[in-house]
C-alpha positions in Angstrom: 4.6 2.0 11.6 3.5 0.4 8.4 -0.1 0.7 7.2 -1.0 -2.2 4.8 -3.6 -2.1 2.1 -5.0 -5.1 0.3 -2.7 -6.1 -2.6 -4.4 -7.5 -5.7 -3.9 -11.1 -6.5 -1.8 -12.1 -9.4 -3.4 -11.2 -12.7 -5.3 -14.2 -14.2 -3.3 -15.8 -17.1 -5.2 -16.6 -20.4 -5.9 -20.3 -21.3 -2.9 -21.9 -23.0 -0.3 -19.5 -21.4 -0.4 -20.3 -17.6 3.0 -18.6 -17.0 1.8 -15.3 -18.5 -0.3 -12.9 -16.5 -1.9 -10.1 -18.5 0.5 -7.5 -17.2 1.7 -7.4 -13.5 -0.9 -7.3 -10.7 0.2 -3.6 -10.0 -0.7 -2.6 -13.5 -3.3 0.2 -14.1 -5.6 -2.3 -15.8 -5.8 -4.2 -12.5 -6.1 -1.1 -10.3 -9.1 -1.0 -7.9 -10.8 2.4 -8.7 -13.9 1.9 -6.5 -12.9 4.6 -4.0 -11.3 7.1 -6.4 -12.8 10.6 -6.6 -15.3 11.4 -9.3 -13.8 13.2 -12.3 -14.7 16.9 -12.5 -15.9 16.4 -16.1 -17.9 13.2 -15.4 -21.3 14.8 -16.0 -20.2 16.4 -19.3 -18.6 13.2 -20.6 -21.7 11.2 -19.8 -23.8 13.7 -21.6 -21.6 13.6 -24.7 -22.0 9.8 -24.7 -25.8 10.0 -24.4 -25.7 8.2 -21.1 -29.3 9.3 -20.1 -30.8 7.4 -23.1 -28.3 4.6 -23.7 -27.7 1.2 -22.2 -24.5 -0.9 -22.1 -23.9 -3.0 -25.1 -21.7 -6.2 -25.0 -19.8 -6.1 -28.3 -19.4 -9.9 -28.4 -21.4 -13.1 -28.4 -23.0 -15.6 -30.8 -23.5 -14.2 -34.3 -24.3 -16.5 -37.2 -21.7 -19.2 -37.6 -18.8 -17.0 -36.5 -18.4 -15.8 -32.9 -18.8 -12.1 -32.5 -16.1 -10.2 -30.7 -12.3 -10.0 -30.9 -10.5 -13.3 -31.2 -7.0 -14.3 -30.1 -4.4 -17.1 -30.6 -2.0 -18.5 -28.1 1.1 -19.8 -29.9 4.4 -21.5 -28.8 7.7 -19.6 -29.2 8.6 -22.0 -32.0 5.7 -20.6 -34.1 7.1 -19.1 -37.4 7.2 -15.3 -37.4 7.0 -12.8 -40.3 7.7 -9.2 -40.9 4.8 -7.0 -42.2 4.6 -3.6 -43.7 2.4 -1.0 -42.0 0.3 2.1 -42.9 1.6 3.7 -39.7 5.1 2.3 -39.8 6.7 5.0 -37.8 4.4 4.2 -34.8 4.4 0.4 -35.3 6.8 -2.2 -33.7 8.7 -3.9 -36.5 8.3 -7.4 -35.3 8.5 -10.1 -36.5 4.9 -11.3 -35.6 3.7 -14.9 -35.2 1.1 -14.3 -37.9 0.0 -16.7 -40.6 -2.9 -17.8 -42.7 -4.5 -19.6 -39.8 -4.4 -16.6 -37.4 -7.9 -15.6 -36.3 -9.1 -12.2 -37.7 -11.8 -10.1 -36.1 -15.0 -10.6 -38.1 -13.6 -13.6 -40.0 -11.1 -13.9 -42.9 -13.2 -11.9 -45.3 -14.2 -9.1 -42.9 -14.0 -5.5 -43.9 -13.9 -3.9 -40.5 -11.0 -3.4 -38.1 -9.6 -6.9 -38.7 -7.8 -7.1 -35.4 -5.4 -10.0 -34.9 -4.1 -10.9 -31.4 -1.4 -13.4 -30.7 0.2 -14.4 -27.4 3.6 -16.2 -27.3 3.2 -18.6 -24.3 6.9 -19.1 -24.0 8.1 -15.5 -23.9 4.8 -14.0 -22.6 4.8 -11.5 -25.4 1.6 -10.0 -26.7 1.3 -9.1 -30.4 -1.6 -7.1 -31.8 -2.4 -6.0 -35.4 -4.9 -3.6 -36.8 -6.4 -4.3 -40.3 -4.2 -7.4 -40.6 -3.9 -9.1 -44.0 -1.8 -12.2 -44.3 -2.1 -12.4 -48.1 -0.2 -9.1 -48.5 1.7 -9.3 -45.2 0.4 -5.9 -44.5 -1.4 -4.2 -41.6 -2.6 -0.8 -40.6 -0.5 -0.8 -37.4 1.2 -3.3 -35.1 2.2 -3.3 -31.4 4.2 -5.6 -29.2 4.1 -5.8 -25.4 6.0 -7.8 -22.8 3.2 -9.1 -20.6 5.4 -9.2 -17.5 6.3 -5.5 -17.8 4.5 -2.3 -17.0 6.1 -0.3 -19.9 3.8 1.8 -22.0 4.2 2.7 -25.7 6.0 6.0 -26.5 3.8 9.0 -25.9 1.9 9.9 -29.1 2.1 6.4 -30.6 -1.0 4.5 -31.7 -1.3 0.7 -31.3 -3.9 -1.7 -32.7 -6.4 0.7 -31.2 -6.7 4.4 -31.3 -5.7 5.0 -27.6 -2.3 3.3 -28.0 -3.3 0.7 -25.4 -3.3 -3.1 -25.6 -6.6 -4.5 -26.7 -6.4 -8.0 -25.1 -5.9 -6.5 -21.6 -9.4 -5.0 -21.8 -11.4 -7.9 -23.2 -14.0 -9.8 -21.2 -12.9 -13.4 -21.5 -15.2 -16.4 -21.1 -12.7 -18.3 -18.9 -12.7 -15.3 -16.4 -16.5 -15.2 -16.3 -16.8 -18.9 -15.8 -14.3 -18.7 -12.9 -16.4 -15.9 -11.4 -13.7 -13.2 -11.5 -12.8 -10.6 -14.0 -9.7 -8.9 -12.5 -9.2 -5.9 -14.9 -10.8 -2.9 -16.5 -12.8 -3.4 -19.7 -12.3 -1.8 -23.0 -15.2 0.6 -24.2 -15.8 2.8 -27.2 -17.2 6.3 -27.5 -18.6 7.9 -30.6 -16.8 11.2 -30.2 -13.6 11.9 -28.2 -11.6 14.9 -27.4 -8.3 15.7 -29.2 -6.3 14.6 -26.1 -5.4 11.5 -24.1 -4.9 10.9 -20.4 -2.8 8.3 -18.7 -2.5 5.4 -19.4 -3.6 6.1 -23.0 -0.8 7.2 -25.4 -2.6 8.5 -28.5 -5.7 10.4 -29.5 -8.2 10.2 -32.4 -10.5 13.0 -31.4 -13.3 14.6 -33.3 -12.9 18.0 -31.8 -10.8 20.0 -29.3 -13.6 19.9 -26.7 -13.0 19.0 -23.1 -16.6 18.1 -22.7 -15.9 15.0 -24.8 -14.1 12.1 -23.1 -10.4 11.8 -24.0 -8.8 8.5 -24.8 -8.0 6.8 -21.5 -11.1 8.2 -19.7 -12.2 5.7 -17.1 -15.7 5.1 -15.9 -17.0 2.9 -13.1 -20.4 1.5 -12.3 -21.8 3.3 -9.3 -21.6 1.4 -6.0 -25.2 2.2 -5.4 -26.4 0.3 -8.5 -28.1 -2.9 -7.4 -26.8 -6.0 -9.2 -28.3 -8.6 -6.8 -31.2 -9.6 -9.1 -28.9 -10.5 -12.0 -27.5 -13.9 -12.9 -24.2 -14.9 -11.3 -22.2 -14.6 -14.5 -23.8 -11.2 -15.2 -22.9 -10.1 -11.7 -19.3 -11.2 -12.3 -19.0 -8.7 -15.1 -20.8 -5.9 -13.3 -18.6 -6.4 -10.2 -15.6 -5.8 -12.4 -17.2 -2.6 -13.7 -17.6 -1.4 -10.1 -14.1 -2.4 -9.1 -12.0 -1.8 -12.2 -14.3 0.1 -14.5 -14.2 0.8 -18.2 -11.5 2.5 -20.2 -12.2 4.5 -23.4 -9.8 2.8 -25.9 -11.2 3.5 -29.4 -13.9 5.4 -31.3 -17.1 3.5 -32.0 -20.7 3.3 -30.8 -21.3 4.7 -27.3 -21.1 2.3 -24.4 -20.1 -0.7 -26.5 -17.7 -2.8 -24.5 -15.6 -5.6 -25.9 -15.1 -9.3 -25.2 -13.4 -12.3 -26.8 -14.8 -14.0 -29.9 -15.3 -17.6 -28.8 -18.2 -20.0 -28.5 -20.0 -20.4 -25.2 -21.2 -17.0 -24.3 -24.7 -17.1 -22.7 -27.3 -15.1 -24.5 -29.4 -14.5 -21.4 -26.4 -13.0 -19.7 -25.7 -10.8 -22.7 -29.3 -9.6 -22.7 -29.1 -8.7 -19.0 -26.0 -6.6 -19.6 -27.9 -4.7 -22.3 -30.4 -3.6 -19.7 -27.9 -1.7 -17.6 -28.3 2.0 -18.1 -25.2 4.1 -18.9 -26.4 6.7 -16.5 -25.5 4.3 -13.7 -21.8 5.1 -14.5 -19.5 7.9 -13.4 -16.1 9.0 -14.6 -13.3 8.8 -12.1 -10.0 10.7 -11.6 -7.2 8.1 -11.5 -4.3 10.5 -11.8 -3.4 9.8 -8.1 -2.5 6.2 -9.1 0.3 7.2 -11.6 3.9 6.5 -10.7 5.3 7.6 -14.1 3.7 8.9 -17.2 5.7 6.2 -19.1 4.6 3.3 -17.0 1.4 1.4 -16.4 2.4 0.7 -12.8 0.2 2.1 -10.0 1.4 3.4 -6.7 2.4 0.8 -4.0 -0.5 -0.8 -2.1 1.3 -0.1 1.2 3.0 2.9 2.7 5.0 3.7 5.7 4.0 6.4 8.2 7.5 6.5 9.7 9.0 10.0 9.6 12.2 10.3 7.5 15.0 12.3 9.1 15.5 15.6 7.4 19.1 14.9 6.5 18.0 11.8 4.5 14.9 13.3 2.9 14.7 13.2 -0.9 14.3 16.7 -2.3 11.2 17.4 -4.3 11.6 18.1 -8.0 11.3 21.7 -9.1 8.4 20.9 -11.4 5.9 18.0 -11.7 4.1 17.2 -15.0 0.3 17.1 -14.9 -0.6 13.4 -14.5 -4.2 13.8 -15.5 -3.9 15.0 -19.1 -1.4 14.7 -21.9 -3.1 16.7 -24.7 -1.9 16.5 -28.3 -2.1 20.0 -29.9 -3.5 18.9 -33.3 -6.7 17.2 -34.0 -6.3 14.2 -36.3 -8.6 11.6 -37.7 -8.7 8.1 -36.2 -5.3 6.3 -36.4 -3.5 9.4 -37.6 0.0 9.6 -36.1 0.5 12.5 -33.7 4.0 13.2 -32.7 4.7 14.0 -29.0 5.8 17.6 -28.3 9.3 17.9 -27.1 9.4 19.7 -23.7 12.7 21.5 -23.1 14.4 21.0 -19.7 13.4 23.8 -17.3 16.0 26.5 -16.8 17.8 26.3 -13.5 17.1 29.1 -11.0 20.3 30.9 -10.0 20.5 32.6 -6.6 23.0 35.5 -6.4 25.8 35.4 -3.9 24.8 37.1 -0.6 27.9 39.5 -0.9 26.4 40.9 -4.0 22.8 41.4 -2.8 21.8 45.0 -1.7 19.3 45.2 1.1 16.4 47.6 1.5 18.4 50.5 2.7 21.2 50.2 0.2 23.7 48.5 2.4 25.4 45.4 1.0 24.5 42.2 2.7 27.4 40.4 4.3 27.9 41.7 7.9 29.8 44.3 9.8 33.1 43.9 7.9 31.5 45.0 4.7 29.9 48.0 6.6 33.3 49.2 8.0 34.8 49.0 4.5 32.0 51.2 3.1 32.4 53.9 5.8 36.2 54.0 5.2 35.7 54.6 1.5 33.1 57.3 2.1 35.4 59.1 4.5 38.3 59.0 2.0 36.0 60.5 -0.7 34.9 63.3 1.7 38.6 64.2 2.6 39.5 64.4 -1.1 36.7 66.8 -1.8 37.7 69.0 1.2 41.3 69.2 -0.1 40.2 70.2 -3.5 38.0 73.0 -2.1 41.0 74.4 -0.1 43.3 74.4 -3.1 40.6 76.0 -5.3 40.1 78.9 -2.9 43.9 79.6 -2.7 44.1 79.6 -6.5 41.3 82.0 -6.8 42.8 84.3 -4.1 46.0 84.5 -6.0 44.2 85.5 -9.2 42.1 88.2 -7.6 38.8 86.4 -7.5 36.3 86.5 -4.6 
């Protein structure tokens, strides 16, 4: 008997790259978390992020003459690519990157902030992301490259263009999605202070303190099902539905409850104002560890399972130990963007069971059956006979010498 569960539709591709979904539909960014259990630390994390006195804040929209948010470029495979140097070269992908003087930079060409640059190769479906990107010097703080049709994560302990080691573009609210009435993924959010740990699918931490009451990188929040969104505009409801279904993922340090979207003209200011009225206390943290297939993959468990019993002879044995899927702490607190090396975990020592013939049971008899018992009694009898013979010879010798 096979029990089927709804499978998510194919991930929505970005404009200009119709063959490129933003990671497969079974990727953790597209996982429906609406029925997952509440995380045991939900209340503490909300408190640390001042949820009782803070509202959501869309970190994108009109701002002066330059759109506010994180921009991106879609380029063909023929676009020239360059190599850059990096501040965090040992945690950056070497490239080359399709980056030039015309690539959009977060905040504009003269910005002094994070200066993110995001590029999508529409031919190879490759995502390139840079932090603190500067074309004039061909230098960036860090760089990361993803294959959009793959679920592979970065190596554990590696940063990316954000502090969590996650792709930025996957978590941006896009105008094309909102206009289509469907945002099919989790949304990137920032927290002012985070723990010195990260949980799947995050790969890196930039914590302020070793304090489990602070959210780690990768913490996931959802808008409560009970929160009424019916009075909002249709486009506002589209974003809020995504927050109920896919949630928010803590991906970087920044102002509490600021969530990110694309920098492009066309965002409706009334919609943005409505989003700013949503209280952060309407959210709860969830435990998504049950979704994990592998700590090194963004894939989530299959959407269908079989209830057919597997014969014992063909059953796959369980591993002797299972890593904790809910937390991957880094032992050392480091400032934002500081490289943290993963700790090498030695292979567990195999347990060796002694041979039954060498095991002694509770009454001192060797285990192994009646044959072993007969051998033991024969040996005992031989020893007793030898002692008796020695006693007889000893008495005769003493008699001859005049002793008692």
